[in-house]
mmCIF file of the protein (N, C-alpha, C, O) and its ligand, coordinates in Angstrom:
data_MODEL
# 
_entry.id   MODEL 
# 
loop_
_entity.id 
_entity.type 
_entity.pdbx_number_of_molecules 
1 polymer     1 
2 non-polymer 1 
# 
_entity_poly.entity_id                      1 
_entity_poly.type                           'polypeptide(L)' 
_entity_poly.nstd_linkage                   no 
_entity_poly.nstd_monomer                   no 
_entity_poly.pdbx_seq_one_letter_code       MTYYECEACGQLADFADAHGRPLHRECPVCEEQSVWKTAFTDERTGVSF 
_entity_poly.pdbx_seq_one_letter_code_can   MTYYECEACGQLADFADAHGRPLHRECPVCEEQSVWKTAFTDERTGVSF 
_entity_poly.pdbx_strand_id                 A 
# 
loop_
_entity_poly_seq.entity_id 
_entity_poly_seq.num 
_entity_poly_seq.mon_id 
_entity_poly_seq.hetero 
1 1  MET n 
1 2  THR n 
1 3  TYR n 
1 4  TYR n 
1 5  GLU n 
1 6  CYS n 
1 7  GLU n 
1 8  ALA n 
1 9  CYS n 
1 10 GLY n 
1 11 GLN n 
1 12 LEU n 
1 13 ALA n 
1 14 ASP n 
1 15 PHE n 
1 16 ALA n 
1 17 ASP n 
1 18 ALA n 
1 19 HIS n 
1 20 GLY n 
1 21 ARG n 
1 22 PRO n 
1 23 LEU n 
1 24 HIS n 
1 25 ARG n 
1 26 GLU n 
1 27 CYS n 
1 28 PRO n 
1 29 VAL n 
1 30 CYS n 
1 31 GLU n 
1 32 GLU n 
1 33 GLN n 
1 34 SER n 
1 35 VAL n 
1 36 TRP n 
1 37 LYS n 
1 38 THR n 
1 39 ALA n 
1 40 PHE n 
1 41 THR n 
1 42 ASP n 
1 43 GLU n 
1 44 ARG n 
1 45 THR n 
1 46 GLY n 
1 47 VAL n 
1 48 SER n 
1 49 PHE n 
# 
loop_
_struct_asym.id 
_struct_asym.entity_id 
A 1 
B 2 
# 
loop_
_chem_comp.id 
_chem_comp.type 
_chem_comp.mon_nstd_flag 
ALA 'L-peptide linking' y 
ARG 'L-peptide linking' y 
ASP 'L-peptide linking' y 
CYS 'L-peptide linking' y 
GLN 'L-peptide linking' y 
GLU 'L-peptide linking' y 
GLY 'peptide linking'   y 
HIS 'L-peptide linking' y 
LEU 'L-peptide linking' y 
LYS 'L-peptide linking' y 
MET 'L-peptide linking' y 
PHE 'L-peptide linking' y 
PRO 'L-peptide linking' y 
SER 'L-peptide linking' y 
THR 'L-peptide linking' y 
TRP 'L-peptide linking' y 
TYR 'L-peptide linking' y 
VAL 'L-peptide linking' y 
ZN  non-polymer         . 
# 
_pdbx_entity_nonpoly.entity_id   2 
_pdbx_entity_nonpoly.name        ? 
_pdbx_entity_nonpoly.comp_id     ZN 
# 
_pdbx_nonpoly_scheme.asym_id         B 
_pdbx_nonpoly_scheme.entity_id       2 
_pdbx_nonpoly_scheme.mon_id          ZN 
_pdbx_nonpoly_scheme.ndb_seq_num     1 
_pdbx_nonpoly_scheme.pdb_seq_num     101 
_pdbx_nonpoly_scheme.auth_seq_num    101 
_pdbx_nonpoly_scheme.pdb_mon_id      ZN 
_pdbx_nonpoly_scheme.auth_mon_id     ZN 
_pdbx_nonpoly_scheme.pdb_strand_id   A 
_pdbx_nonpoly_scheme.pdb_ins_code    . 
# 
loop_
_atom_site.group_PDB 
_atom_site.id 
_atom_site.type_symbol 
_atom_site.label_atom_id 
_atom_site.label_alt_id 
_atom_site.label_comp_id 
_atom_site.label_asym_id 
_atom_site.label_entity_id 
_atom_site.label_seq_id 
_atom_site.pdbx_PDB_ins_code 
_atom_site.Cartn_x 
_atom_site.Cartn_y 
_atom_site.Cartn_z 
_atom_site.occupancy 
_atom_site.B_iso_or_equiv 
_atom_site.pdbx_formal_charge 
_atom_site.auth_seq_id 
_atom_site.auth_comp_id 
_atom_site.auth_asym_id 
_atom_site.auth_atom_id 
_atom_site.pdbx_PDB_model_num 
ATOM   1   N  N  . MET A 1 1  ? 2.824   -26.665 -37.433 1.00 0.00 ? 1   MET A N  1 
ATOM   2   C  CA . MET A 1 1  ? 1.460   -26.578 -37.865 1.00 0.00 ? 1   MET A CA 1 
ATOM   3   C  C  . MET A 1 1  ? 1.016   -25.070 -37.888 1.00 0.00 ? 1   MET A C  1 
ATOM   4   O  O  . MET A 1 1  ? 1.108   -24.357 -36.889 1.00 0.00 ? 1   MET A O  1 
ATOM   5   N  N  . THR A 1 2  ? 0.557   -24.659 -39.022 1.00 0.00 ? 2   THR A N  1 
ATOM   6   C  CA . THR A 1 2  ? 0.060   -23.275 -39.191 1.00 0.00 ? 2   THR A CA 1 
ATOM   7   C  C  . THR A 1 2  ? -1.412  -23.249 -39.215 1.00 0.00 ? 2   THR A C  1 
ATOM   8   O  O  . THR A 1 2  ? -2.042  -23.948 -40.009 1.00 0.00 ? 2   THR A O  1 
ATOM   9   N  N  . TYR A 1 3  ? -2.005  -22.424 -38.326 1.00 0.00 ? 3   TYR A N  1 
ATOM   10  C  CA . TYR A 1 3  ? -3.436  -22.372 -38.286 1.00 0.00 ? 3   TYR A CA 1 
ATOM   11  C  C  . TYR A 1 3  ? -3.926  -21.128 -38.915 1.00 0.00 ? 3   TYR A C  1 
ATOM   12  O  O  . TYR A 1 3  ? -3.344  -20.056 -38.750 1.00 0.00 ? 3   TYR A O  1 
ATOM   13  N  N  . TYR A 1 4  ? -5.032  -21.264 -39.664 1.00 0.00 ? 4   TYR A N  1 
ATOM   14  C  CA . TYR A 1 4  ? -5.569  -20.276 -40.418 1.00 0.00 ? 4   TYR A CA 1 
ATOM   15  C  C  . TYR A 1 4  ? -6.858  -19.799 -39.950 1.00 0.00 ? 4   TYR A C  1 
ATOM   16  O  O  . TYR A 1 4  ? -7.601  -20.587 -39.364 1.00 0.00 ? 4   TYR A O  1 
ATOM   17  N  N  . GLU A 1 5  ? -7.226  -18.504 -40.160 1.00 0.00 ? 5   GLU A N  1 
ATOM   18  C  CA . GLU A 1 5  ? -8.474  -18.063 -39.735 1.00 0.00 ? 5   GLU A CA 1 
ATOM   19  C  C  . GLU A 1 5  ? -9.194  -17.491 -40.879 1.00 0.00 ? 5   GLU A C  1 
ATOM   20  O  O  . GLU A 1 5  ? -8.579  -16.760 -41.655 1.00 0.00 ? 5   GLU A O  1 
ATOM   21  N  N  . CYS A 1 6  ? -10.405 -17.746 -41.055 1.00 0.00 ? 6   CYS A N  1 
ATOM   22  C  CA . CYS A 1 6  ? -11.261 -17.216 -42.178 1.00 0.00 ? 6   CYS A CA 1 
ATOM   23  C  C  . CYS A 1 6  ? -11.565 -15.742 -41.770 1.00 0.00 ? 6   CYS A C  1 
ATOM   24  O  O  . CYS A 1 6  ? -12.095 -15.398 -40.714 1.00 0.00 ? 6   CYS A O  1 
ATOM   25  N  N  . GLU A 1 7  ? -11.150 -14.941 -42.762 1.00 0.00 ? 7   GLU A N  1 
ATOM   26  C  CA . GLU A 1 7  ? -11.372 -13.414 -42.521 1.00 0.00 ? 7   GLU A CA 1 
ATOM   27  C  C  . GLU A 1 7  ? -12.811 -13.100 -42.417 1.00 0.00 ? 7   GLU A C  1 
ATOM   28  O  O  . GLU A 1 7  ? -13.163 -12.126 -41.752 1.00 0.00 ? 7   GLU A O  1 
ATOM   29  N  N  . ALA A 1 8  ? -13.694 -13.869 -43.037 1.00 0.00 ? 8   ALA A N  1 
ATOM   30  C  CA . ALA A 1 8  ? -15.040 -13.508 -43.048 1.00 0.00 ? 8   ALA A CA 1 
ATOM   31  C  C  . ALA A 1 8  ? -15.769 -13.930 -41.804 1.00 0.00 ? 8   ALA A C  1 
ATOM   32  O  O  . ALA A 1 8  ? -16.647 -13.222 -41.311 1.00 0.00 ? 8   ALA A O  1 
ATOM   33  N  N  . CYS A 1 9  ? -15.385 -15.140 -41.275 1.00 0.00 ? 9   CYS A N  1 
ATOM   34  C  CA . CYS A 1 9  ? -16.315 -15.645 -40.199 1.00 0.00 ? 9   CYS A CA 1 
ATOM   35  C  C  . CYS A 1 9  ? -15.469 -16.118 -38.971 1.00 0.00 ? 9   CYS A C  1 
ATOM   36  O  O  . CYS A 1 9  ? -16.042 -16.499 -37.951 1.00 0.00 ? 9   CYS A O  1 
ATOM   37  N  N  . GLY A 1 10 ? -14.146 -16.096 -39.066 1.00 0.00 ? 10  GLY A N  1 
ATOM   38  C  CA . GLY A 1 10 ? -13.300 -16.319 -37.990 1.00 0.00 ? 10  GLY A CA 1 
ATOM   39  C  C  . GLY A 1 10 ? -13.069 -17.899 -37.733 1.00 0.00 ? 10  GLY A C  1 
ATOM   40  O  O  . GLY A 1 10 ? -12.395 -18.273 -36.773 1.00 0.00 ? 10  GLY A O  1 
ATOM   41  N  N  . GLN A 1 11 ? -13.622 -18.746 -38.576 1.00 0.00 ? 11  GLN A N  1 
ATOM   42  C  CA . GLN A 1 11 ? -13.453 -20.229 -38.528 1.00 0.00 ? 11  GLN A CA 1 
ATOM   43  C  C  . GLN A 1 11 ? -11.899 -20.517 -38.558 1.00 0.00 ? 11  GLN A C  1 
ATOM   44  O  O  . GLN A 1 11 ? -11.210 -19.954 -39.409 1.00 0.00 ? 11  GLN A O  1 
ATOM   45  N  N  . LEU A 1 12 ? -11.383 -21.313 -37.721 1.00 0.00 ? 12  LEU A N  1 
ATOM   46  C  CA . LEU A 1 12 ? -10.010 -21.761 -37.605 1.00 0.00 ? 12  LEU A CA 1 
ATOM   47  C  C  . LEU A 1 12 ? -9.864  -23.081 -38.383 1.00 0.00 ? 12  LEU A C  1 
ATOM   48  O  O  . LEU A 1 12 ? -10.711 -23.972 -38.326 1.00 0.00 ? 12  LEU A O  1 
ATOM   49  N  N  . ALA A 1 13 ? -8.792  -23.147 -39.078 1.00 0.00 ? 13  ALA A N  1 
ATOM   50  C  CA . ALA A 1 13 ? -8.472  -24.488 -39.793 1.00 0.00 ? 13  ALA A CA 1 
ATOM   51  C  C  . ALA A 1 13 ? -6.928  -24.595 -39.903 1.00 0.00 ? 13  ALA A C  1 
ATOM   52  O  O  . ALA A 1 13 ? -6.219  -23.596 -39.786 1.00 0.00 ? 13  ALA A O  1 
ATOM   53  N  N  . ASP A 1 14 ? -6.463  -25.746 -40.114 1.00 0.00 ? 14  ASP A N  1 
ATOM   54  C  CA . ASP A 1 14 ? -5.097  -25.976 -40.319 1.00 0.00 ? 14  ASP A CA 1 
ATOM   55  C  C  . ASP A 1 14 ? -4.874  -26.534 -41.771 1.00 0.00 ? 14  ASP A C  1 
ATOM   56  O  O  . ASP A 1 14 ? -5.520  -27.529 -42.098 1.00 0.00 ? 14  ASP A O  1 
ATOM   57  N  N  . PHE A 1 15 ? -4.100  -26.022 -42.563 1.00 0.00 ? 15  PHE A N  1 
ATOM   58  C  CA . PHE A 1 15 ? -3.782  -26.406 -43.829 1.00 0.00 ? 15  PHE A CA 1 
ATOM   59  C  C  . PHE A 1 15 ? -2.334  -26.848 -43.953 1.00 0.00 ? 15  PHE A C  1 
ATOM   60  O  O  . PHE A 1 15 ? -1.415  -26.031 -44.004 1.00 0.00 ? 15  PHE A O  1 
ATOM   61  N  N  . ALA A 1 16 ? -2.157  -28.151 -44.001 1.00 0.00 ? 16  ALA A N  1 
ATOM   62  C  CA . ALA A 1 16 ? -0.800  -28.684 -43.972 1.00 0.00 ? 16  ALA A CA 1 
ATOM   63  C  C  . ALA A 1 16 ? -0.071  -28.300 -45.041 1.00 0.00 ? 16  ALA A C  1 
ATOM   64  O  O  . ALA A 1 16 ? 1.157   -28.293 -44.954 1.00 0.00 ? 16  ALA A O  1 
ATOM   65  N  N  . ASP A 1 17 ? -0.680  -27.945 -46.142 1.00 0.00 ? 17  ASP A N  1 
ATOM   66  C  CA . ASP A 1 17 ? 0.184   -27.671 -47.398 1.00 0.00 ? 17  ASP A CA 1 
ATOM   67  C  C  . ASP A 1 17 ? 0.406   -26.199 -47.607 1.00 0.00 ? 17  ASP A C  1 
ATOM   68  O  O  . ASP A 1 17 ? 0.927   -25.783 -48.641 1.00 0.00 ? 17  ASP A O  1 
ATOM   69  N  N  . ALA A 1 18 ? -0.012  -25.356 -46.568 1.00 0.00 ? 18  ALA A N  1 
ATOM   70  C  CA . ALA A 1 18 ? 0.228   -24.032 -46.634 1.00 0.00 ? 18  ALA A CA 1 
ATOM   71  C  C  . ALA A 1 18 ? 1.144   -23.655 -45.506 1.00 0.00 ? 18  ALA A C  1 
ATOM   72  O  O  . ALA A 1 18 ? 1.038   -24.164 -44.390 1.00 0.00 ? 18  ALA A O  1 
ATOM   73  N  N  . HIS A 1 19 ? 2.095   -22.704 -45.836 1.00 0.00 ? 19  HIS A N  1 
ATOM   74  C  CA . HIS A 1 19 ? 3.105   -22.425 -44.897 1.00 0.00 ? 19  HIS A CA 1 
ATOM   75  C  C  . HIS A 1 19 ? 3.226   -20.937 -44.501 1.00 0.00 ? 19  HIS A C  1 
ATOM   76  O  O  . HIS A 1 19 ? 4.253   -20.301 -44.736 1.00 0.00 ? 19  HIS A O  1 
ATOM   77  N  N  . GLY A 1 20 ? 2.166   -20.411 -43.902 1.00 0.00 ? 20  GLY A N  1 
ATOM   78  C  CA . GLY A 1 20 ? 2.262   -19.112 -43.522 1.00 0.00 ? 20  GLY A CA 1 
ATOM   79  C  C  . GLY A 1 20 ? 1.893   -17.979 -44.414 1.00 0.00 ? 20  GLY A C  1 
ATOM   80  O  O  . GLY A 1 20 ? 1.938   -16.799 -44.067 1.00 0.00 ? 20  GLY A O  1 
ATOM   81  N  N  . ARG A 1 21 ? 1.505   -18.435 -45.648 1.00 0.00 ? 21  ARG A N  1 
ATOM   82  C  CA . ARG A 1 21 ? 1.148   -17.353 -46.648 1.00 0.00 ? 21  ARG A CA 1 
ATOM   83  C  C  . ARG A 1 21 ? -0.400  -17.201 -46.606 1.00 0.00 ? 21  ARG A C  1 
ATOM   84  O  O  . ARG A 1 21 ? -1.083  -18.203 -46.397 1.00 0.00 ? 21  ARG A O  1 
ATOM   85  N  N  . PRO A 1 22 ? -0.960  -16.022 -46.791 1.00 0.00 ? 22  PRO A N  1 
ATOM   86  C  CA . PRO A 1 22 ? -2.367  -15.812 -46.919 1.00 0.00 ? 22  PRO A CA 1 
ATOM   87  C  C  . PRO A 1 22 ? -2.941  -16.669 -48.111 1.00 0.00 ? 22  PRO A C  1 
ATOM   88  O  O  . PRO A 1 22 ? -2.220  -16.799 -49.100 1.00 0.00 ? 22  PRO A O  1 
ATOM   89  N  N  . LEU A 1 23 ? -4.062  -17.206 -48.094 1.00 0.00 ? 23  LEU A N  1 
ATOM   90  C  CA . LEU A 1 23 ? -4.494  -18.046 -49.243 1.00 0.00 ? 23  LEU A CA 1 
ATOM   91  C  C  . LEU A 1 23 ? -5.998  -17.961 -49.257 1.00 0.00 ? 23  LEU A C  1 
ATOM   92  O  O  . LEU A 1 23 ? -6.652  -17.568 -48.291 1.00 0.00 ? 23  LEU A O  1 
ATOM   93  N  N  . HIS A 1 24 ? -6.523  -18.360 -50.434 1.00 0.00 ? 24  HIS A N  1 
ATOM   94  C  CA . HIS A 1 24 ? -7.981  -18.408 -50.713 1.00 0.00 ? 24  HIS A CA 1 
ATOM   95  C  C  . HIS A 1 24 ? -8.287  -19.984 -50.672 1.00 0.00 ? 24  HIS A C  1 
ATOM   96  O  O  . HIS A 1 24 ? -7.663  -20.798 -51.352 1.00 0.00 ? 24  HIS A O  1 
ATOM   97  N  N  . ARG A 1 25 ? -9.313  -20.305 -49.800 1.00 0.00 ? 25  ARG A N  1 
ATOM   98  C  CA . ARG A 1 25 ? -9.827  -21.675 -49.619 1.00 0.00 ? 25  ARG A CA 1 
ATOM   99  C  C  . ARG A 1 25 ? -11.341 -21.426 -49.506 1.00 0.00 ? 25  ARG A C  1 
ATOM   100 O  O  . ARG A 1 25 ? -11.843 -20.362 -49.141 1.00 0.00 ? 25  ARG A O  1 
ATOM   101 N  N  . GLU A 1 26 ? -12.010 -22.544 -49.865 1.00 0.00 ? 26  GLU A N  1 
ATOM   102 C  CA . GLU A 1 26 ? -13.317 -22.750 -49.593 1.00 0.00 ? 26  GLU A CA 1 
ATOM   103 C  C  . GLU A 1 26 ? -13.610 -22.890 -48.029 1.00 0.00 ? 26  GLU A C  1 
ATOM   104 O  O  . GLU A 1 26 ? -13.052 -23.778 -47.386 1.00 0.00 ? 26  GLU A O  1 
ATOM   105 N  N  . CYS A 1 27 ? -14.407 -22.087 -47.495 1.00 0.00 ? 27  CYS A N  1 
ATOM   106 C  CA . CYS A 1 27 ? -14.808 -22.137 -46.117 1.00 0.00 ? 27  CYS A CA 1 
ATOM   107 C  C  . CYS A 1 27 ? -15.931 -23.010 -45.864 1.00 0.00 ? 27  CYS A C  1 
ATOM   108 O  O  . CYS A 1 27 ? -16.992 -22.793 -46.449 1.00 0.00 ? 27  CYS A O  1 
ATOM   109 N  N  . PRO A 1 28 ? -15.812 -23.988 -45.045 1.00 0.00 ? 28  PRO A N  1 
ATOM   110 C  CA . PRO A 1 28 ? -16.962 -24.784 -44.598 1.00 0.00 ? 28  PRO A CA 1 
ATOM   111 C  C  . PRO A 1 28 ? -18.166 -24.117 -44.006 1.00 0.00 ? 28  PRO A C  1 
ATOM   112 O  O  . PRO A 1 28 ? -19.306 -24.573 -44.095 1.00 0.00 ? 28  PRO A O  1 
ATOM   113 N  N  . VAL A 1 29 ? -17.831 -22.993 -43.388 1.00 0.00 ? 29  VAL A N  1 
ATOM   114 C  CA . VAL A 1 29 ? -18.845 -22.202 -42.653 1.00 0.00 ? 29  VAL A CA 1 
ATOM   115 C  C  . VAL A 1 29 ? -19.430 -21.248 -43.634 1.00 0.00 ? 29  VAL A C  1 
ATOM   116 O  O  . VAL A 1 29 ? -20.656 -21.153 -43.672 1.00 0.00 ? 29  VAL A O  1 
ATOM   117 N  N  . CYS A 1 30 ? -18.700 -20.534 -44.427 1.00 0.00 ? 30  CYS A N  1 
ATOM   118 C  CA . CYS A 1 30 ? -19.138 -19.633 -45.362 1.00 0.00 ? 30  CYS A CA 1 
ATOM   119 C  C  . CYS A 1 30 ? -19.720 -20.214 -46.600 1.00 0.00 ? 30  CYS A C  1 
ATOM   120 O  O  . CYS A 1 30 ? -20.556 -19.620 -47.280 1.00 0.00 ? 30  CYS A O  1 
ATOM   121 N  N  . GLU A 1 31 ? -19.216 -21.484 -46.891 1.00 0.00 ? 31  GLU A N  1 
ATOM   122 C  CA . GLU A 1 31 ? -19.633 -22.217 -48.012 1.00 0.00 ? 31  GLU A CA 1 
ATOM   123 C  C  . GLU A 1 31 ? -19.382 -21.571 -49.366 1.00 0.00 ? 31  GLU A C  1 
ATOM   124 O  O  . GLU A 1 31 ? -20.114 -21.651 -50.353 1.00 0.00 ? 31  GLU A O  1 
ATOM   125 N  N  . GLU A 1 32 ? -18.166 -20.885 -49.249 1.00 0.00 ? 32  GLU A N  1 
ATOM   126 C  CA . GLU A 1 32 ? -17.677 -20.172 -50.525 1.00 0.00 ? 32  GLU A CA 1 
ATOM   127 C  C  . GLU A 1 32 ? -16.134 -19.917 -50.324 1.00 0.00 ? 32  GLU A C  1 
ATOM   128 O  O  . GLU A 1 32 ? -15.559 -20.154 -49.262 1.00 0.00 ? 32  GLU A O  1 
ATOM   129 N  N  . GLN A 1 33 ? -15.565 -19.445 -51.371 1.00 0.00 ? 33  GLN A N  1 
ATOM   130 C  CA . GLN A 1 33 ? -14.138 -19.106 -51.215 1.00 0.00 ? 33  GLN A CA 1 
ATOM   131 C  C  . GLN A 1 33 ? -14.046 -17.871 -50.414 1.00 0.00 ? 33  GLN A C  1 
ATOM   132 O  O  . GLN A 1 33 ? -14.764 -16.885 -50.579 1.00 0.00 ? 33  GLN A O  1 
ATOM   133 N  N  . SER A 1 34 ? -13.053 -18.002 -49.477 1.00 0.00 ? 34  SER A N  1 
ATOM   134 C  CA . SER A 1 34 ? -12.830 -16.771 -48.710 1.00 0.00 ? 34  SER A CA 1 
ATOM   135 C  C  . SER A 1 34 ? -11.249 -16.636 -48.416 1.00 0.00 ? 34  SER A C  1 
ATOM   136 O  O  . SER A 1 34 ? -10.437 -17.518 -48.693 1.00 0.00 ? 34  SER A O  1 
ATOM   137 N  N  . VAL A 1 35 ? -10.979 -15.576 -47.898 1.00 0.00 ? 35  VAL A N  1 
ATOM   138 C  CA . VAL A 1 35 ? -9.644  -15.334 -47.564 1.00 0.00 ? 35  VAL A CA 1 
ATOM   139 C  C  . VAL A 1 35 ? -9.177  -15.911 -46.212 1.00 0.00 ? 35  VAL A C  1 
ATOM   140 O  O  . VAL A 1 35 ? -9.809  -15.618 -45.197 1.00 0.00 ? 35  VAL A O  1 
ATOM   141 N  N  . TRP A 1 36 ? -8.142  -16.684 -46.157 1.00 0.00 ? 36  TRP A N  1 
ATOM   142 C  CA . TRP A 1 36 ? -7.636  -17.171 -44.903 1.00 0.00 ? 36  TRP A CA 1 
ATOM   143 C  C  . TRP A 1 36 ? -6.330  -16.455 -44.580 1.00 0.00 ? 36  TRP A C  1 
ATOM   144 O  O  . TRP A 1 36 ? -5.449  -16.257 -45.418 1.00 0.00 ? 36  TRP A O  1 
ATOM   145 N  N  . LYS A 1 37 ? -6.271  -16.075 -43.276 1.00 0.00 ? 37  LYS A N  1 
ATOM   146 C  CA . LYS A 1 37 ? -4.982  -15.458 -42.884 1.00 0.00 ? 37  LYS A CA 1 
ATOM   147 C  C  . LYS A 1 37 ? -4.405  -16.298 -41.744 1.00 0.00 ? 37  LYS A C  1 
ATOM   148 O  O  . LYS A 1 37 ? -5.152  -17.037 -41.103 1.00 0.00 ? 37  LYS A O  1 
ATOM   149 N  N  . THR A 1 38 ? -3.180  -16.214 -41.488 1.00 0.00 ? 38  THR A N  1 
ATOM   150 C  CA . THR A 1 38 ? -2.476  -16.775 -40.512 1.00 0.00 ? 38  THR A CA 1 
ATOM   151 C  C  . THR A 1 38 ? -3.051  -16.526 -39.145 1.00 0.00 ? 38  THR A C  1 
ATOM   152 O  O  . THR A 1 38 ? -3.108  -15.327 -38.875 1.00 0.00 ? 38  THR A O  1 
ATOM   153 N  N  . ALA A 1 39 ? -3.445  -17.252 -38.309 1.00 0.00 ? 39  ALA A N  1 
ATOM   154 C  CA . ALA A 1 39 ? -3.784  -17.065 -36.977 1.00 0.00 ? 39  ALA A CA 1 
ATOM   155 C  C  . ALA A 1 39 ? -2.738  -17.264 -36.005 1.00 0.00 ? 39  ALA A C  1 
ATOM   156 O  O  . ALA A 1 39 ? -2.449  -16.365 -35.216 1.00 0.00 ? 39  ALA A O  1 
ATOM   157 N  N  . PHE A 1 40 ? -2.109  -18.459 -36.006 1.00 0.00 ? 40  PHE A N  1 
ATOM   158 C  CA . PHE A 1 40 ? -0.908  -18.669 -35.195 1.00 0.00 ? 40  PHE A CA 1 
ATOM   159 C  C  . PHE A 1 40 ? -0.198  -19.907 -35.637 1.00 0.00 ? 40  PHE A C  1 
ATOM   160 O  O  . PHE A 1 40 ? -0.758  -20.695 -36.399 1.00 0.00 ? 40  PHE A O  1 
ATOM   161 N  N  . THR A 1 41 ? 0.931   -20.096 -35.220 1.00 0.00 ? 41  THR A N  1 
ATOM   162 C  CA . THR A 1 41 ? 1.728   -21.383 -35.553 1.00 0.00 ? 41  THR A CA 1 
ATOM   163 C  C  . THR A 1 41 ? 2.004   -22.058 -34.061 1.00 0.00 ? 41  THR A C  1 
ATOM   164 O  O  . THR A 1 41 ? 2.070   -21.372 -33.041 1.00 0.00 ? 41  THR A O  1 
ATOM   165 N  N  . ASP A 1 42 ? 2.124   -23.192 -34.078 1.00 0.00 ? 42  ASP A N  1 
ATOM   166 C  CA . ASP A 1 42 ? 2.525   -24.033 -32.859 1.00 0.00 ? 42  ASP A CA 1 
ATOM   167 C  C  . ASP A 1 42 ? 3.813   -24.651 -32.979 1.00 0.00 ? 42  ASP A C  1 
ATOM   168 O  O  . ASP A 1 42 ? 4.108   -25.544 -32.184 1.00 0.00 ? 42  ASP A O  1 
ATOM   169 N  N  . GLU A 1 43 ? 4.672   -24.266 -33.931 1.00 0.00 ? 43  GLU A N  1 
ATOM   170 C  CA . GLU A 1 43 ? 6.069   -24.787 -34.001 1.00 0.00 ? 43  GLU A CA 1 
ATOM   171 C  C  . GLU A 1 43 ? 6.805   -24.142 -32.972 1.00 0.00 ? 43  GLU A C  1 
ATOM   172 O  O  . GLU A 1 43 ? 6.652   -22.961 -32.663 1.00 0.00 ? 43  GLU A O  1 
ATOM   173 N  N  . ARG A 1 44 ? 7.732   -25.055 -32.363 1.00 0.00 ? 44  ARG A N  1 
ATOM   174 C  CA . ARG A 1 44 ? 8.417   -24.653 -31.228 1.00 0.00 ? 44  ARG A CA 1 
ATOM   175 C  C  . ARG A 1 44 ? 9.762   -24.064 -31.650 1.00 0.00 ? 44  ARG A C  1 
ATOM   176 O  O  . ARG A 1 44 ? 10.300  -23.230 -30.923 1.00 0.00 ? 44  ARG A O  1 
ATOM   177 N  N  . THR A 1 45 ? 10.353  -24.478 -32.843 1.00 0.00 ? 45  THR A N  1 
ATOM   178 C  CA . THR A 1 45 ? 11.707  -24.260 -33.183 1.00 0.00 ? 45  THR A CA 1 
ATOM   179 C  C  . THR A 1 45 ? 11.750  -23.543 -34.496 1.00 0.00 ? 45  THR A C  1 
ATOM   180 O  O  . THR A 1 45 ? 11.113  -23.950 -35.468 1.00 0.00 ? 45  THR A O  1 
ATOM   181 N  N  . GLY A 1 46 ? 12.545  -22.415 -34.522 1.00 0.00 ? 46  GLY A N  1 
ATOM   182 C  CA . GLY A 1 46 ? 13.034  -21.765 -35.664 1.00 0.00 ? 46  GLY A CA 1 
ATOM   183 C  C  . GLY A 1 46 ? 12.035  -21.059 -36.567 1.00 0.00 ? 46  GLY A C  1 
ATOM   184 O  O  . GLY A 1 46 ? 12.360  -20.777 -37.721 1.00 0.00 ? 46  GLY A O  1 
ATOM   185 N  N  . VAL A 1 47 ? 10.908  -20.781 -36.118 1.00 0.00 ? 47  VAL A N  1 
ATOM   186 C  CA . VAL A 1 47 ? 10.003  -19.995 -36.914 1.00 0.00 ? 47  VAL A CA 1 
ATOM   187 C  C  . VAL A 1 47 ? 10.271  -18.535 -36.749 1.00 0.00 ? 47  VAL A C  1 
ATOM   188 O  O  . VAL A 1 47 ? 10.279  -17.989 -35.646 1.00 0.00 ? 47  VAL A O  1 
ATOM   189 N  N  . SER A 1 48 ? 10.488  -17.929 -37.864 1.00 0.00 ? 48  SER A N  1 
ATOM   190 C  CA . SER A 1 48 ? 10.615  -16.389 -37.794 1.00 0.00 ? 48  SER A CA 1 
ATOM   191 C  C  . SER A 1 48 ? 9.814   -15.796 -38.878 1.00 0.00 ? 48  SER A C  1 
ATOM   192 O  O  . SER A 1 48 ? 9.693   -16.333 -39.979 1.00 0.00 ? 48  SER A O  1 
ATOM   193 N  N  . PHE A 1 49 ? 9.243   -14.621 -38.529 1.00 0.00 ? 49  PHE A N  1 
ATOM   194 C  CA . PHE A 1 49 ? 8.296   -13.927 -39.447 1.00 0.00 ? 49  PHE A CA 1 
ATOM   195 C  C  . PHE A 1 49 ? 8.994   -12.512 -39.781 1.00 0.00 ? 49  PHE A C  1 
ATOM   196 O  O  . PHE A 1 49 ? 8.436   -11.709 -40.528 1.00 0.00 ? 49  PHE A O  1 
HETATM 197 ZN ZN . ZN  B 2 .  ? -15.675 -18.525 -43.201 1.00 0.00 2 101 ZN  A ZN 1 
# 
């Protein structure tokens, strides 16, 4: 699971279909498209950056 953080407001979300790449999504807090960056991942095996 990759967790994303809204760059504008710091809201955390997990996007199951996104895998570690920065992306643009609508933020429920900002109520507009914003940039989401990877906050952290909780996978235990074989994740390398
Ligand atoms: Zn936001």
